[in-house]
N, CA, C and O atoms as CSV, one atom per row, in Angstrom:
chain,resi,resn,atom,element,x,y,z
A,1,MET,N,N,-14.229,-18.684,-14.475
A,1,MET,CA,C,-12.911,-18.249,-14.727
A,1,MET,C,C,-12.345,-18.195,-13.670
A,1,MET,O,O,-11.390,-18.929,-13.420
A,2,SER,N,N,-12.959,-17.044,-12.571
A,2,SER,CA,C,-12.727,-16.337,-11.527
A,2,SER,C,C,-12.964,-17.604,-10.489
A,2,SER,O,O,-13.835,-18.439,-10.249
A,3,LYS,N,N,-11.667,-17.233,-10.030
A,3,LYS,CA,C,-12.009,-18.503,-8.523
A,3,LYS,C,C,-11.212,-17.862,-7.082
A,3,LYS,O,O,-10.075,-17.435,-6.880
A,4,THR,N,N,-12.155,-17.999,-6.416
A,4,THR,CA,C,-11.335,-17.079,-5.070
A,4,THR,C,C,-11.045,-17.862,-4.226
A,4,THR,O,O,-12.095,-18.332,-3.787
A,5,VAL,N,N,-10.202,-18.277,-3.739
A,5,VAL,CA,C,-8.403,-19.103,-2.885
A,5,VAL,C,C,-9.068,-18.495,-1.679
A,5,VAL,O,O,-9.677,-17.428,-1.601
A,6,ASN,N,N,-8.793,-19.509,-0.646
A,6,ASN,CA,C,-8.479,-19.568,0.173
A,6,ASN,C,C,-6.917,-19.158,1.057
A,6,ASN,O,O,-6.131,-19.928,1.609
A,7,PRO,N,N,-6.869,-17.649,0.922
A,7,PRO,CA,C,-5.001,-17.635,1.148
A,7,PRO,C,C,-4.412,-17.869,2.479
A,7,PRO,O,O,-3.284,-18.362,2.486
A,8,GLU,N,N,-5.232,-17.482,4.120
A,8,GLU,CA,C,-4.869,-17.805,4.994
A,8,GLU,C,C,-3.973,-19.472,5.136
A,8,GLU,O,O,-3.012,-19.620,5.892
A,9,LYS,N,N,-4.689,-20.893,4.009
A,9,LYS,CA,C,-4.043,-22.033,4.483
A,9,LYS,C,C,-2.990,-22.138,3.781
A,9,LYS,O,O,-2.227,-23.027,4.159
A,10,HIS,N,N,-2.492,-21.205,2.374
A,10,HIS,CA,C,-1.616,-21.429,1.817
A,10,HIS,C,C,-0.181,-20.734,2.777
A,10,HIS,O,O,0.918,-21.060,3.227
A,11,PHE,N,N,-0.732,-20.056,2.721
A,11,PHE,CA,C,0.331,-18.015,3.476
A,11,PHE,C,C,1.030,-18.865,4.308
A,11,PHE,O,O,2.260,-18.907,4.301
A,12,GLU,N,N,0.026,-19.854,5.350
A,12,GLU,CA,C,0.596,-20.168,6.458
A,12,GLU,C,C,1.633,-21.196,6.075
A,12,GLU,O,O,2.830,-20.918,6.146
A,13,LYS,N,N,1.169,-22.470,5.638
A,13,LYS,CA,C,2.069,-23.331,4.956
A,13,LYS,C,C,2.984,-23.039,4.974
A,13,LYS,O,O,3.913,-23.229,5.758
A,14,ALA,N,N,2.815,-22.227,3.607
A,14,ALA,CA,C,4.093,-21.449,3.028
A,14,ALA,C,C,5.176,-20.872,3.550
A,14,ALA,O,O,6.225,-20.894,2.906
A,15,VAL,N,N,5.114,-20.309,4.699
A,15,VAL,CA,C,5.873,-19.669,5.022
A,15,VAL,C,C,6.682,-19.620,6.293
A,15,VAL,O,O,7.403,-18.789,6.846
A,16,LYS,N,N,5.963,-21.763,6.706
A,16,LYS,CA,C,5.957,-22.249,8.012
A,16,LYS,C,C,7.381,-22.455,8.390
A,16,LYS,O,O,7.780,-22.140,9.511
A,17,GLU,N,N,8.162,-22.979,7.480
A,17,GLU,CA,C,9.158,-24.057,7.825
A,17,GLU,C,C,10.441,-23.271,6.902
A,17,GLU,O,O,10.454,-23.371,5.675
A,18,ASN,N,N,11.349,-22.598,7.548
A,18,ASN,CA,C,12.367,-22.056,7.113
A,18,ASN,C,C,12.398,-20.786,5.556
A,18,ASN,O,O,13.218,-20.764,4.638
A,19,CYS,N,N,11.304,-19.962,5.760
A,19,CYS,CA,C,11.114,-19.165,4.605
A,19,CYS,C,C,12.259,-17.534,5.004
A,19,CYS,O,O,12.200,-16.851,6.026
A,20,ALA,N,N,13.069,-17.361,3.953
A,20,ALA,CA,C,14.510,-16.440,4.016
A,20,ALA,C,C,13.363,-15.557,3.364
A,20,ALA,O,O,13.181,-14.538,4.030
A,21,CYS,N,N,12.573,-15.650,2.301
A,21,CYS,CA,C,12.016,-14.159,2.040
A,21,CYS,C,C,9.901,-15.091,1.011
A,21,CYS,O,O,9.587,-16.201,0.579
A,22,TYR,N,N,9.360,-14.064,1.111
A,22,TYR,CA,C,8.634,-14.452,0.597
A,22,TYR,C,C,7.727,-12.714,-0.228
A,22,TYR,O,O,7.653,-11.618,0.328
A,23,VAL,N,N,7.074,-13.174,-1.944
A,23,VAL,CA,C,6.919,-12.108,-1.786
A,23,VAL,C,C,4.925,-12.368,-1.970
A,23,VAL,O,O,4.338,-13.448,-2.033
A,24,LEU,N,N,4.317,-10.959,-2.012
A,24,LEU,CA,C,2.785,-11.721,-2.032
A,24,LEU,C,C,2.052,-10.625,-2.549
A,24,LEU,O,O,1.650,-9.550,-2.105
A,25,ILE,N,N,1.980,-11.520,-4.141
A,25,ILE,CA,C,0.485,-10.441,-4.911
A,25,ILE,C,C,-0.408,-10.767,-5.259
A,25,ILE,O,O,-0.726,-11.778,-5.885
A,26,THR,N,N,-1.531,-9.048,-4.506
A,26,THR,CA,C,-2.859,-9.862,-5.137
A,26,THR,C,C,-3.924,-9.119,-5.707
A,26,THR,O,O,-4.532,-10.107,-6.119
A,27,CYS,N,N,-4.304,-8.612,-5.895
A,27,CYS,CA,C,-5.340,-8.448,-7.130
A,27,CYS,C,C,-6.921,-8.270,-6.452
A,27,CYS,O,O,-7.284,-8.854,-5.430
A,28,SER,N,N,-7.742,-7.360,-7.235
A,28,SER,CA,C,-9.389,-7.521,-6.564
A,28,SER,C,C,-9.744,-8.208,-8.010
A,28,SER,O,O,-8.881,-8.542,-8.822
A,29,GLU,N,N,-11.303,-8.379,-8.217
A,29,GLU,CA,C,-11.932,-8.780,-9.319
A,29,GLU,C,C,-11.384,-7.651,-10.266
A,29,GLU,O,O,-10.838,-6.676,-9.748
A,30,PRO,N,N,-11.475,-7.717,-11.293
A,30,PRO,CA,C,-11.801,-6.619,-12.761
A,30,PRO,C,C,-12.857,-5.677,-12.295
A,30,PRO,O,O,-13.464,-6.335,-11.451
A,31,ASN,N,N,-13.390,-4.552,-12.370
A,31,ASN,CA,C,-14.095,-3.723,-12.139
A,31,ASN,C,C,-14.814,-3.630,-13.839
A,31,ASN,O,O,-14.084,-4.113,-14.704
A,32,ALA,N,N,-16.273,-3.002,-14.362
A,32,ALA,CA,C,-16.759,-3.368,-15.466
A,32,ALA,C,C,-16.093,-2.664,-16.629
A,32,ALA,O,O,-16.349,-3.067,-17.763
A,33,ASP,N,N,-14.872,-1.177,-16.371
A,33,ASP,CA,C,-13.750,-1.145,-16.909
A,33,ASP,C,C,-12.431,-2.289,-17.646
A,33,ASP,O,O,-11.715,-2.114,-18.632
A,34,GLY,N,N,-12.535,-3.660,-16.508
A,34,GLY,CA,C,-12.262,-4.448,-16.966
A,34,GLY,C,C,-10.507,-3.896,-16.300
A,34,GLY,O,O,-9.468,-4.356,-16.775
A,35,LYS,N,N,-10.535,-2.982,-15.292
A,35,LYS,CA,C,-9.431,-2.854,-14.442
A,35,LYS,C,C,-9.311,-3.695,-12.522
A,35,LYS,O,O,-10.107,-3.875,-11.599
A,36,MET,N,N,-8.391,-3.869,-12.680
A,36,MET,CA,C,-7.861,-4.616,-10.940
A,36,MET,C,C,-6.435,-3.588,-10.102
A,36,MET,O,O,-5.365,-3.021,-10.324
A,37,GLU,N,N,-7.609,-3.972,-8.866
A,37,GLU,CA,C,-6.582,-3.460,-7.818
A,37,GLU,C,C,-5.110,-4.165,-7.715
A,37,GLU,O,O,-5.463,-5.296,-7.384
A,38,VAL,N,N,-4.000,-4.203,-7.773
A,38,VAL,CA,C,-2.882,-5.100,-7.543
A,38,VAL,C,C,-2.328,-4.247,-6.486
A,38,VAL,O,O,-2.417,-3.029,-6.334
A,39,GLU,N,N,-1.711,-5.186,-5.757
A,39,GLU,CA,C,-0.574,-5.079,-3.990
A,39,GLU,C,C,0.200,-5.815,-4.316
A,39,GLU,O,O,-0.233,-6.691,-5.066
A,40,MET,N,N,1.469,-5.870,-4.017
A,40,MET,CA,C,2.759,-6.411,-4.006
A,40,MET,C,C,3.150,-5.677,-2.049
A,40,MET,O,O,2.888,-4.677,-1.380
A,41,ASP,N,N,3.875,-6.946,-1.912
A,41,ASP,CA,C,4.413,-7.014,0.070
A,41,ASP,C,C,5.165,-7.942,-0.581
A,41,ASP,O,O,4.911,-8.692,-1.523
A,42,TYR,N,N,6.893,-7.622,0.600
A,42,TYR,CA,C,6.971,-8.645,1.004
A,42,TYR,C,C,7.864,-8.744,1.619
A,42,TYR,O,O,8.457,-7.670,1.711
A,43,GLN,N,N,8.595,-10.023,2.453
A,43,GLN,CA,C,8.959,-9.661,3.204
A,43,GLN,C,C,10.750,-10.407,3.848
A,43,GLN,O,O,11.086,-10.923,2.782
A,44,GLY,N,N,11.235,-10.536,4.250
A,44,GLY,CA,C,12.996,-10.502,3.454
A,44,GLY,C,C,13.693,-9.673,2.766
A,44,GLY,O,O,13.096,-8.719,2.266
A,45,ASP,N,N,15.385,-9.843,2.524
A,45,ASP,CA,C,16.220,-9.605,1.887
A,45,ASP,C,C,15.336,-8.548,0.261
A,45,ASP,O,O,15.317,-9.296,-0.717
A,46,GLU,N,N,14.852,-7.447,0.011
A,46,GLU,CA,C,15.151,-6.702,-1.211
A,46,GLU,C,C,15.296,-7.153,-3.141
A,46,GLU,O,O,14.831,-6.935,-4.260
A,47,THR,N,N,16.713,-8.206,-2.052
A,47,THR,CA,C,16.680,-8.304,-3.583
A,47,THR,C,C,16.346,-9.896,-3.729
A,47,THR,O,O,16.065,-10.388,-4.823
A,48,LEU,N,N,16.393,-10.517,-2.739
A,48,LEU,CA,C,15.691,-12.062,-3.213
A,48,LEU,C,C,14.731,-12.072,-3.499
A,48,LEU,O,O,14.262,-12.805,-4.369
A,49,ALA,N,N,14.022,-11.094,-2.720
A,49,ALA,CA,C,12.294,-10.782,-3.105
A,49,ALA,C,C,12.136,-10.944,-4.857
A,49,ALA,O,O,11.502,-11.769,-5.514
A,50,ALA,N,N,13.239,-9.460,-5.404
A,50,ALA,CA,C,13.065,-9.634,-6.787
A,50,ALA,C,C,13.530,-10.597,-7.762
A,50,ALA,O,O,13.183,-10.564,-8.943
A,51,PHE,N,N,14.472,-11.624,-7.169
A,51,PHE,CA,C,14.545,-12.719,-7.783
A,51,PHE,C,C,13.669,-13.358,-7.546
A,51,PHE,O,O,14.079,-14.325,-8.188
A,52,LEU,N,N,12.820,-13.666,-7.187
A,52,LEU,CA,C,11.694,-14.865,-6.639
A,52,LEU,C,C,10.940,-14.077,-8.062
A,52,LEU,O,O,11.229,-14.464,-9.194
A,53,VAL,N,N,10.057,-13.058,-7.851
A,53,VAL,CA,C,9.491,-12.860,-8.632
A,53,VAL,C,C,10.165,-12.741,-10.120
A,53,VAL,O,O,9.361,-13.195,-10.934
A,54,GLU,N,N,11.564,-12.209,-10.859
A,54,GLU,CA,C,11.559,-12.435,-11.584
A,54,GLU,C,C,12.147,-13.914,-12.269
A,54,GLU,O,O,12.691,-14.033,-13.367
A,55,ASN,N,N,11.924,-14.749,-11.491
A,55,ASN,CA,C,12.139,-16.677,-11.386
A,55,ASN,C,C,10.250,-17.032,-11.889
A,55,ASN,O,O,9.985,-17.907,-12.713
A,56,ALA,N,N,9.012,-16.059,-11.119
A,56,ALA,CA,C,8.306,-16.635,-10.858
A,56,ALA,C,C,7.641,-16.057,-12.177
A,56,ALA,O,O,6.564,-16.603,-12.416
A,57,SER,N,N,7.975,-15.198,-12.986
A,57,SER,CA,C,7.637,-14.612,-14.389
A,57,SER,C,C,8.191,-15.786,-15.420
A,57,SER,O,O,7.556,-16.563,-16.132
A,58,GLN,N,N,9.436,-15.639,-15.253
A,58,GLN,CA,C,10.192,-17.076,-16.218
A,58,GLN,C,C,8.613,-17.684,-16.116
A,58,GLN,O,O,7.634,-17.182,-16.668
A,59,VAL,N,N,8.622,-18.992,-15.200
A,59,VAL,CA,C,8.111,-19.460,-15.383
A,59,VAL,C,C,6.186,-19.764,-15.959
A,59,VAL,O,O,5.451,-20.715,-16.226
A,60,PHE,N,N,6.147,-18.716,-15.912
A,60,PHE,CA,C,4.588,-18.229,-15.959
A,60,PHE,C,C,5.352,-18.038,-17.647
A,60,PHE,O,O,4.557,-18.410,-18.510
A,61,ASP,N,N,6.491,-17.619,-18.134
A,61,ASP,CA,C,5.471,-17.332,-19.289
A,61,ASP,C,C,6.374,-18.826,-19.998
A,61,ASP,O,O,6.372,-18.752,-21.226
A,62,ASP,N,N,6.946,-19.823,-19.582
A,62,ASP,CA,C,7.549,-20.976,-20.317
A,62,ASP,C,C,6.139,-21.647,-20.358
A,62,ASP,O,O,5.777,-22.238,-21.376
A,63,ARG,N,N,5.278,-21.548,-19.159
A,63,ARG,CA,C,3.809,-22.427,-19.489
A,63,ARG,C,C,3.107,-22.559,-19.921
A,63,ARG,O,O,2.393,-23.541,-20.124
A,64,PHE,N,N,3.086,-20.442,-20.523
A,64,PHE,CA,C,2.317,-20.158,-21.791
A,64,PHE,C,C,2.597,-20.592,-23.187
A,64,PHE,O,O,1.930,-21.087,-24.095
A,65,HIS,N,N,3.798,-20.232,-23.025
A,65,HIS,CA,C,4.335,-20.565,-24.988
A,65,HIS,C,C,3.927,-22.179,-24.630
A,65,HIS,O,O,3.015,-22.674,-25.293
A,66,CYS,N,N,4.712,-23.145,-23.405
A,66,CYS,CA,C,3.989,-24.632,-23.821
A,66,CYS,C,C,2.739,-24.909,-24.870
A,66,CYS,O,O,2.504,-25.272,-26.023
A,67,ARG,N,N,1.855,-24.304,-23.150
A,67,ARG,CA,C,0.603,-23.988,-23.766
A,67,ARG,C,C,0.138,-23.659,-25.196
A,67,ARG,O,O,-0.490,-24.479,-25.866
A,68,LYS,N,N,0.427,-22.582,-25.588
A,68,LYS,CA,C,0.776,-21.604,-27.206
A,68,LYS,C,C,1.038,-22.703,-28.326
A,68,LYS,O,O,0.316,-22.946,-29.293
A,69,SER,N,N,2.224,-23.305,-27.976
A,69,SER,CA,C,2.819,-24.487,-28.866
A,69,SER,C,C,1.339,-26.064,-29.273
A,69,SER,O,O,0.975,-26.829,-30.167
A,70,LYS,N,N,1.149,-25.813,-28.371
A,70,LYS,CA,C,-0.504,-27.491,-28.442
A,70,LYS,C,C,-0.491,-27.769,-29.178
A,70,LYS,O,O,-1.260,-28.669,-29.513
């Protein structure tokens, strides 16, 4: 299920044009205990960054509930 991605390609494309703010959340692979290191950084207005994270969370929640109801 784990998939390694090339973040540079996606990141450069996303922040290239007219980017007011971005939030970057990364994590390591889980260790033997199932724990992961999670890091977050953002550039731009802190309130806008919080808005982005909150709305992204809602998108994932909606997708999860949609899949669960099928």
